[in-house]
N, C-alpha and C positions, 0 to 999 in steps of 0.2 A: 502494498499499500503506500502512494506517494501523492503529493499534492495535487499530481496532474489526473490521479485515477480518481481525486475528490472533485473533479471539476474544474480546477483552476491551474492556465497552463502560463507558467510565469516567463517560459521562450515566446510565447506569443504577445506578453505583454510587454519585455524588451524589443518586438519587431516593430509591436503598433509605434512604441517613442520614437523608434528610428524613423519609421515612415512619416509622422506626423513634425519633425525638426525643421522641415524646410518651410512648411508653412507656417509654424510660429515665428521663424526667421523674419518673416517678410511682416511682422506686425509690431518689430521692436521699436523702439523710441529710445533717444540718448539717457534716458534718466534711468534703463533697465541695467542693473547688477548682474553680472552672469547670465547662466543660460538653465536650459533644462537640466535636470538632474539632484538639484539641491532638495533640501526637504520643505525650502518655501520659496516665494519670489519676491526678489528683491528689487524696492524701485525709489529711487534716489528725488530728496524733496528738494534739490536746491535750486531748480527753477521756480516755484512756488515763495521762495524766500522773500522777494521783493513785494510778494502781497503785503497789504496792510494789517487784514484778520481773515487769514485763510481759515476756511470751513472745509472739513471732508464730506463727501456726500456716498453713499452706498446704495446699491439697488440689487435685490436678487429674485430670479424667477426663473422658471422653467417654460418648457416648449408645450405641455399640457396633452391632451389627446390628438392634437395634430398629427403628433409622433406615428398614430397609428396608419396613416395614409402612407406614410415615410414606409412604413414594412410592407403595405399590401404592393405598392408601387417600385418598391424596392429600389429607391433614391433617396440618398443620404447625405448630400451634397451640401444642400441648403438649409435644412433645418437648425444648423449651428448658427445660422444668421439671425436666426428667429431668437435663440438661445440669448445672443447679444443683444440684441433690438429691445428686448422686455425689459432688458437692466438699464441700458444707456440712456434709452427714452426717458425712464423715470427720473434717472440722475438730472438731465439737462431739463426737467421741469423746474428745478430751483435755480437755474442758471449755470449750471456746474458744467467742466470738461472735464469727461470720463478721462482716467488716465491710465487703469489697467484692468484686466478682465481675469477671471479664473474659471475654468468648468469642471463639471465634475458627471462623468457616464457612467451607469449603473446599466451593466450587460449581463445574458444568461450566461453568455460564454463570449469570450473575445474572439473575435474574426480581425484580425489586425488590417485587412483590406476596407472592411467597413467602419471601424474606429477611423483610420485616415480619413475618409470621406467625409465624418460627422466633423471631425476637427478642421476639415479643410472649409468648412463651412464657418467654423467659428471663426477661423482665422480671417474669412472674408469680412465679416461681421466687426472684426476689431479694426478689419485696415477702413472698411467705410466710416467708422467712429473715432477713427485715429488715436486709439487707446490700445495699448498692447496686452500681448496674451503671456502672462508673466508665468503659468503655472495651470496645473490640472491634475484629475484624478480619473483612472479608468479602473474601476472595479469588476472583477465577475461576481456575478452571485447564483452559482449554481446551484438547483432547487427551489430558489424562491421566485424567478422570473424564467420562462421561455429561452431556450439557445439564442433564437433567433431574433430578439426582443432588446429593448434599451431604453433607457430613461435620461434625459438629456437636461442638467439645471447650470446654471453659474451666478456669477456675483459682479459686480461691477463697482470701482474707487472712481470718484470723480472728487475735482477742487473749483471752490468759488470764492472770490471775497466778498467777506460777509455784506461789503456797501453794494455789491453788485447782485445779491441773492434776489430771485424772483418767490416773493412769498404771498400776492395776490393782496398786499393790506392796503395799496394805493387804489385798487379799483373801484371806480364809482358808476353812478347812475350815467347814461350818455356813451360811455365806453364802447368801442368797438370789436367785436367779435369777429376774429378770422380763423377760417377751417383750412387743415393743411389736408391734400388728398392720401388716402391710403394707397395700398396696394393689393388690396381684398380684404379679407377677413382677418388678415394677421394671425395671431396665436390665441383667441378668445372663441368661446363659444363652439365649440370643435365636439362636443358633445351632444349638442342639439344637430349639427350638422349632420355627422353620423347617423341621426333619426330619420335626418330629412331624406338623404341621399342613401343611393344602398352602397353601402360600401365593399364593392368587388372590384377587381382589377379591371374587368369588362366596362362598369358603369364608369369608374373614373377615367376612363380610356376615350369616353365617348365624347365627340365632338358635337359644342354646341356654337350654332350660328352667332345665338346674342352674345355671347362670350368671346367668340374669337379665338378659342383653343379648346382643349379638352378640360372636362370638369375636373379631373387631377391635378392638373398644370394650374387652373384658375385657382383652386384650394391651396395647393401647395405654394404659391407664390409667396417669396418671403414677407416678411415684415419691413416696412420701410424703415430704416435709421434717419433720424432728423436731425443728428449733431451738427453737420456741418449748415445745415438750414439756421440753427439756431446763433451759429458763429458768425453768420454772413450779416443777419440782422444786427448782432451787438457791432460787428465791423462797421456798417454804417450808421452805429451812433444812434440806433432805434432803442428806445426804451419799453421792453415787455413786463406788463402789468402782472399779467397772472398766464400760467400756462399748463395745460391738461392735456394728459397721454391717453387717448380714449382707448380703455382697456376692457377688460371682463366689468358688465354693469353699464358699457353703452355710453351715451349721454347723460342720461338722468343720473347715474352714481359717479361718474367721473367729473363733469363740468362743474359741479358744485364745489368739489375740492379745493379749485382755485380761489373761490369766492369768498369776501368778507361777509361778515353778518350786515342783514339790509338791503341787498341787492340779489337779483335773481338774472339769469342767461335767458334770454328769449333769441330762441332761433329759427330759423326760416327755412322750410323743407325744402322751400322752391328754390332757394338761391343757390342749387349747386344741383349736378345731375348726379342722382344716385344710381351707382354701378348696378349692373345687368346682373351682376351675381348674385346681389342681395335682393333683387326683382325677383329672380328665378328663386331663389332660396323659401321665399315669403310665399311665392304661389303654390310652390311644390310642397311646403310643409303645410300651407292652410295657416299660416302665423299669423297671429294678431300684430298690427303696426307699431303698437306699445311695447311689446315684446321685445319686437327687432331693434328699436330704439334702445331699448333695458337691456341689449345682449352683445347688440354689434355695433362695430365703427360707422357701418352705414355711409361708407367711403370716404369718412374723415378722420384721419390717425392722431391728429393733435389740434387742439383750439386754443387761440392766442386770445387774450383781451389787451388792445393798445388804447392809446388814446387817439381819437377820431382823427385827428390832425397829421396823424403818424400812420394813417392806413394803407395808404398809396404807396410811403415809402416801403411798408412792410411787406405790401404783396410783389413788389420790386424786388426786394431782397430775397424774397422767397423763389421769386423766378430765376433768379441770379444762382440760387444753390442748385439749381435744377429740379425744384418740387413745384407742385403746382397750390395755389391758394385763393381762398373766396371769402369775400366779406361774406358771413351767414347769419349776422343779428348783432344783437345789442345788448347793453347791460341796462336794468330798470330796476326803481326802487322797488322794493318788496322783500316777502321773506326767502330767505337762502333756498334756490332749487332751480329747475328748467322748465320752461314752458316752449312747447313746440308749436308753430302755426304756421 
């Protein structure tokens, strides 16, 4: 009897590490000290010493049951982008710059080529958010989960000067709400998605004219990462008063998180075109509209609150960053919450 007989292949673990080194190297920043192989990731804080009052920000999340689609389609090179996006998009809501990321992969059996594809996606997410992948962990769990399955989670650390933090405290009635386009469902609500659509390879490989792609490609589209967008807005000297990452809980749960007491968000549903994927899902699942807005991003991955005088400049900055923005509503006096009209 040995460890391999018990279901844990140490040699496969070594091979996985060797295969991912190139992907990790592509994410390096000058502040990273050392490389893979240590017991911890080291990151120098020398570049933030000029901040008057630096504040560390952190975010952690997983991919959720979206990962089931990766299993069915045997496509594992983008799911890592989702893991990074869910963390760094939370960090930037406070105005922070993501510095580094660590991932955690639990699997029934370590297939080095599959692990390498997962980490390739994580590294791509880190490159998109300009943060370093400084470490991670891959753990085999024989007997706890099926050999062909895995779970993926991670966490990000960022920094912001306290004076530049976005906390929503200055939001007032009359401010403008700007929505930023999502890439689709992102990484939330897939337990419901998997009830609406048949989760078979044949179903996911079905082409839909209204989507312009297969159902699987539309659903697996990785979560948008908005780091460069927020950097561009800041670079242009625009003050963002509030920032909400639209994740699980949709509009109703997430938009109020950026609001102070005494105001509410009023969002005009016809201010932008809801993507076809959400319309298809609502029709096929016979889903109530309120449930859709309380579960999904409905085409807006992020909502910003800005002074009306800054609205057009904010839209220009969003476009310059490669994203697409819309004026979707305004802030009004009232009880904290969201009104859709």
